[in-house]
C-alpha positions, 0 to 999 in steps of 0.5 A: 036706774041711776045710770040711765038718769045720768045719761039723760042728764048728760044728753039734755045738757048737750041739747040745751045749749046754743039756741038762737032766735029766728033760726030753725034749730035742727038736732042730729045724732052723731054718726046719723043722718040729718035732713034740712027742709026749706020752710018755703016752696023753692021756685022751679029752676032756682039757684040753690046754695047751702053754706056752713060757717061761710063755706059753700057745702052744696049747690045746684045750678039748673044747668048741672046736677046738684053737688056737695062741696068741701067737707060734705063731699061724699056725705050729702045729697042736695035735691032740687027742692032745696032739701039737704041731707047730711050722712055720717054726721060728726061733731064738726058738722054742728053750727050754722047752715044757710040756705040761699035760693035765687031765681035766675034773671031776677032779684028774687032770693030767699035766705033761711038759717039753721042751727045744727046741734049734734049730740051723742051718747055720754061715754061709759067712762063719764057715767062711771066717773059721775057715779063714783063722785056721787058715791065717794062724795067727791 
């Protein structure tokens, strides 16, 4: 019983960090998949760009297929509705993501920000260490 409680406490402490106002917070499990959805209807034939930490990670131009870039090559899928799926999520994937859509030939654009929080199970060693500290009063 105590082991389960300690794991949950560890997971909660990881999940509770880093919330930012006016940003959509998305949680993902380590080595799992995460899907970012636009919070608006992306106009047809829009230019779509996703960035992470100011680096382009996915883009779509109506004249070419959607593509994943840089650290997401081989691990993501961008759809023409603006949704971005990342597979095999790692801790380094955590952080801010920005979706920018623009209708070609106009000045109309939309920007949406997301905060990705990656969590995983506490290691067995952490649980044992906390348990031993509680027993021996360390």
